[in-house]
N, C-alpha and C positions, 0 to 999 in steps of 0.2 A: 503495500499498498504506499503511496507515496505521501511524503511530510505535508501535514499540513500547516501553513505561513500566516498568521496573522499579520495584516497591515500595520496593527494599532493594538494597545493595552483596552483599549475601548472594544474592540472587536473580540479580542479571546474573552473578555466579561461576559460579550454578548451571547457569546458560541453557549456558555454553560444553563442559558435558559432557552435553547431550540426547543421545538415542538418535538416529540417524539418520534412523529411520524416523519417529519423532516429530518431529524437528526438519521433516521433509519436509512432516509433516500441518498442522503449527501455520504453515506460510510457503504452503502451499493453501488454510487458512482465512482467511489475513490477505490475499491476496493477490485471491482469487475471491469467500469467501462472508462477509468480515466485513460486519456488519450497517449499516456507515456508516463510509467509507473518512476520514472527518474525523475521526471518534473515536478516538483513540490506544487500543492493544490496552494493557491492564495486565496484563502478569503477578503473580499474587499468591501463587502457591504451586511449587514445583518438589520440594525435597524436606521432610521431619521428620523429626526423630528420632521415639523412639515413644513418647516423652512426648510432644511438642508435637502428636502422631497422637491419642494418649486425649485427650488437653485439648482438641480439636476435633472430637470424637466421631464422629471416621472408622469406616468400617463396613469399609474395606479400608485394607492395608498396602502398595498401591500407590506413596505417594509416601514410603515409607520404604525402598525398594529403594536399592542401592550404584548410581552412575556405571556404564554411560552411563544417565541416568536417564529413566525410563518413563512418566512423566506430568507432566503440566502446567496448573495452573488460571489462566484469563483472567477479570477479572472482568469484569462484563456489566450492571450494574446500571442503565447509560444505555438500555440496550436495552426493549424490550417482551416479553412471551414468546414472541408472535409472532416475531418476526425473529430471535430466539436459535432457536428449534423450527425455522426453514425452514434457517437458516445451520447445524446441526446436522444436518440433514434431507439436503443438500449433502452433507456430509463425510462421512456415514455410505454413504450411497449411493457414492460414488468408494472409500472407507479400507474394509476389513475388518481386524476385529479379528485373530480365529481364526479360520479355517474350521472349526475341528472344536467352537466354540463358536459359533455363526451370532449365537444372541440377546445377547452382548456386543460392545459398540459402542468405536469410536475416539473418539468426542465424544457425551460425556453430561452434558446439560443439564436433567434432570428436578430439581425443586428439592431439594437436597439441601446440608449445609453451611452456611456463614453469609451466603448470598446468592447473587441468583444470579451465573451463570458458566457459562463454558464447560472441562470439563473435558475433556481431552486425554489417551489412554491409549494404549500399543501392548504387546505380546507377541512374543515371537520370532518367531510367524507371522504377524503384520502386514503385511498386503502390498496394493498398490494394486485394485481388480478391473476386470476386464477389463470394454472399453467395448463 
């Protein structure tokens, strides 16, 4: 499993309060689908204030929710878009964000925000898909 690197002490502290499903999905991505096990996973965002969210140009407020935190971003600038897409497809094949809204994903990687990254998110109805 790759090393987990936190960009700040604040992120390290926030990681202690991740939603349990989010933690499981994060570990699944890192253990099974991370594009290069030699490359550390860089946690770049967990929680933001409303002001930070607006400044980042975010389209949703999932990073503004109180603990247990429902979203985490991992930087991915060192990977190709093909590698990112393949890892995301594997995670989304295993996990379902919300059965009532199958169009929403637990691992969103389409270009958005400040650069290439894995955006992992959960909902109260997030579950592992039956195999």
